[in-house]
FIMI-965649 format. One record per residue (C-alpha): residue in three letters; x, y, z. Coordinates in steps of 0.05 Angstrom, whole numbers, plus 5000, padded with zeros to 4 digits. Layout:
N
ALAXYZ;...
***
This chain:
396
UNK500050005000;UNK503150674979;UNK504751175033;UNK500351775041;UNK503452405013;UNK505552935064;UNK500553485078;UNK502754145047;UNK507454555090;UNK504455145128;UNK507255795100;UNK508656225161;UNK510256965152;UNK516857175183;UNK513757645233;UNK508957105257;UNK514656595262;UNK518757085303;UNK513057255350;UNK511356515358;UNK518556335378;UNK519456905427;UNK512856745460;UNK513455995458;UNK520456015489;UNK518156445547;UNK521557085526;UNK515657545512;UNK513257685583;UNK514457295648;UNK509756695641;UNK512356355703;UNK511556495777;UNK517756765813;UNK522856335850;UNK523055585856;UNK516055455829;UNK517755865767;UNK524255495753;UNK520654825757;UNK515155075711;UNK520355345663;UNK523854675657;UNK517254315645;UNK515654805590;UNK522554845556;UNK523954095563;UNK531454215556;UNK536154715590;UNK542854625557;UNK548854585604;UNK555754895597;UNK560954945653;UNK563455645637;UNK561256145690;UNK562856855668;UNK556457225688;UNK552956575706;UNK552855915670;UNK548555815609;UNK543255485652;UNK543256085699;UNK542456555641;UNK536656155611;UNK532956195677;UNK534656915694;UNK531957145627;UNK525156845643;UNK523856785717;UNK523557335770;UNK526757295838;UNK532856875822;UNK540156905839;UNK545856555803;UNK545755815821;UNK538255795838;UNK536755405774;UNK540654825804;UNK538454925876;UNK531054945857;UNK531254345810;UNK535853845845;UNK534153365875;UNK527153125858;UNK525153565799;UNK530553445746;UNK536353005722;UNK541753085670;UNK542852705606;UNK544352785532;UNK538953145492;UNK541053795457;UNK548053605481;UNK548253535557;UNK541953845587;UNK537853905650;UNK531553505636;UNK525053475676;UNK524252885723;UNK518352635682;UNK523252465625;UNK527351995668;UNK523351355654;UNK524351475579;UNK531851545586;UNK532450945632;UNK528450525583;UNK533050735526;UNK539350595567;UNK537049865568;UNK536249855492;UNK541650285461;UNK548850455481;UNK550351195488;UNK556451495455;UNK563051295486;UNK559950785532;UNK563050165501;UNK570050475502;UNK569450645576;UNK566849955592;UNK572949645558;UNK577550045604;UNK573749975669;UNK573749345712;UNK566749095727;UNK568349045801;UNK569749795804;UNK562849935774;UNK559549495826;UNK563549805883;UNK561850525863;UNK554450355856;UNK554350015923;UNK557850605956;UNK552751095928;UNK547050645949;UNK549750616020;UNK552451326028;UNK549851775972;UNK549252315952;UNK556752375939;UNK561352765893;UNK567052445854;UNK572152695905;UNK568352355962;UNK568551665931;UNK573551125949;UNK579551155903;UNK579850555856;UNK586150735820;UNK587350965748;UNK584650785679;UNK586451005609;UNK582551655598;UNK577251695543;UNK579052205489;UNK572952445451;UNK573652985396;UNK579653285431;UNK576253275499;UNK580552905550;UNK576552515601;UNK578252275670;UNK583851795687;UNK580651615755;UNK577150945755;UNK571951175805;UNK570251795763;UNK569751385700;UNK565050915737;UNK560651505754;UNK560451685680;UNK558350985660;UNK553150905715;UNK550351595699;UNK549951445625;UNK546150795639;UNK541451175686;UNK543450735745;UNK545251385781;UNK543252105770;UNK546152795783;UNK542353045844;UNK545853715854;UNK551354185833;UNK555654625876;UNK562754865890;UNK564954135896;UNK562053965828;UNK556553475811;UNK553453045865;UNK550652355849;UNK545551905880;UNK541251305862;UNK534751465826;UNK529951185878;UNK532451705928;UNK533752295881;UNK527552205838;UNK522751805882;UNK516351995845;UNK518751745777;UNK524551265790;UNK520350645782;UNK515450905729;UNK515350625659;UNK514150995594;UNK508050805554;UNK512150455500;UNK518049985491;UNK524049985445;UNK528250485408;UNK522650695360;UNK518250885419;UNK523851305449;UNK525151645382;UNK517851835374;UNK517652125444;UNK524352475438;UNK522852795371;UNK516353095395;UNK519953345457;UNK525453665414;UNK520354005369;UNK516854295430;UNK523654505458;UNK525654855393;UNK518955135372;UNK521055085300;UNK525954515286;UNK529454565219;UNK529553915180;UNK536554105155;UNK542353815193;UNK545554215249;UNK547054235323;UNK539654325339;UNK538953575324;UNK545053345364;UNK543552655393;UNK537452585348;UNK541352655283;UNK539951935262;UNK532452065271;UNK532852675225;UNK534352235164;UNK529651675184;UNK522351605161;UNK519851825229;UNK519252585218;UNK514952465156;UNK510951935194;UNK509252415250;UNK507252955201;UNK502652475165;UNK499652255232;UNK498352975250;UNK502952955311;UNK507453485279;UNK506554015226;UNK511354195171;UNK512654945163;UNK515755355108;UNK518356075114;UNK518256585057;UNK524656615018;UNK527655985048;UNK528155275018;UNK528654985089;UNK522854635121;UNK521354615196;UNK517654175244;UNK512754505292;UNK508054225345;UNK501154035318;UNK496254595327;UNK501555105344;UNK497955665307;UNK492055615355;UNK496355715416;UNK496256405447;UNK502156855429;UNK504157355483;UNK506358045462;UNK513358245485;UNK514058665547;UNK518859255557;UNK524258855593;UNK531058755560;UNK533758055569;UNK540957815569;UNK540957135533;UNK545756565547;UNK549956345487;UNK546255675486;UNK539255945498;UNK534055545459;UNK532456165417;UNK539556125390;UNK540155385376;UNK538955475301;UNK543356045279;UNK540856045207;UNK533756125232;UNK535956685279;UNK539157045221;UNK532956975177;UNK527857175230;UNK531757705268;UNK536957925218;UNK542057755273;UNK548557405259;UNK550657005320;UNK556956595327;UNK559256355395;UNK566656505391;UNK568856195456;UNK572755655420;UNK575756105367;UNK582956375373;UNK582857095397;UNK585357375331;UNK579457045294;UNK573957335338;UNK569557885311;UNK566358045378;UNK569257685438;UNK570257065480;UNK563657015518;UNK558557465484;UNK551157485502;UNK545657735456;UNK540658255480;UNK533258145467;UNK528458745472;UNK521258805451;UNK521758145412;UNK527958345372;UNK535358185380;UNK538058895387;UNK545358805408;UNK550358405447;UNK555158495504;UNK561358195534;UNK561658245610;UNK565057955671;UNK564157995746;UNK570658265775;UNK572258585843;UNK564958635863;UNK562858975798;UNK559158735736;UNK563659025683;UNK561359065611;UNK567759065572;UNK564559115503;UNK557559325480;UNK554859295410;UNK548259505379;UNK545459235315;UNK545859685254;UNK539860145252;UNK538060015325;UNK538360525381;UNK539260155446;UNK534360355500;UNK539260585554;UNK534160555610;UNK532159845592;UNK539459645586;UNK541259945653;UNK535459605686;UNK537558935656;UNK544759025679;UNK542659235749;UNK538058635754;UNK543558175729;UNK548758465776;UNK544158335835;UNK543157615812;UNK550757535810;UNK551357805881;UNK554358485865;UNK551359175868;UNK555459585819;UNK555459615743;UNK560559915696;UNK558959965622;UNK561260375561;UNK557161005552;UNK556160855479;UNK555160205441;UNK559060045378;UNK555359825316;UNK555959075310;
***
């Protein structure tokens, strides 16, 4: 029996696509309550908060939360989510995920090996794995430094990233990858680990409503589309761990089933996946607040889409040699009234939030009052009460 043809793609005007993304990703007006309740609601809505260890004016996870939820300080995103409300795993790279997703990941860990797992298992004695798991079961939560030392192993080198040479730390990586343990907190001593039945008691023994890799892929793709708002069908980092799914029949299958919609944008040959019925969802008008976005904010995952919708060229230059950077090492975009209007490079030094470089987009006059308010708010979240910034912005 021949397959049904795909429904025609929805042609979405650029201004509507831009408004949809800003609203859907929680950047139009604060849709969440303040404090801990708001952070938990934010994660349930965004599905993924991408992690990065760099802390210049807050980590990326801090910046994602601070741009959307009132009443937060740096570090609250971790304090309010762990333990009990979240865990970490691979999604759009390494992410904080809502606790409700844990049964899906545990089910997949039984079916499919995650990247690098086989190599680590070849280098790690089975008795070390058992010993680390037993120690966490008896005494968790624990950080890597608090575990019994089980000697050294050959480190795992992945794409130039050098892993640990400590057997106990590699055991943590394997057990975490297989969902036998979870990250249950982050702090000055690094990640803390515990067994799921203590860290995630409400979901640790739950089962997803499907079995097998295909069931996980269906669930994960719909989650990624919700997380992105508009997920380009072209390859790119927005697919990350789901790259094999992109070229499988599944996206077309879900469009035919009406689970997802295919979207086209004027002037672009690319096609996008959107949640079914997304045009009937309410779109919130942007408020007057200027927001400092993290470099890995979900609005910025698809840089080609950002360029088309906002006319904003964004490259995260943190891994570029200094002489090749156009802007700077850790540069954060500025969102105001639903538009990307500029960018800044800042650091917290000597009790001051210091903006070393400030750019405005061509043809844009930055709203100084909104910018000062955003910087004051951010300084307070970083635990300082002074701001220094250039009086004038350069044209980016």
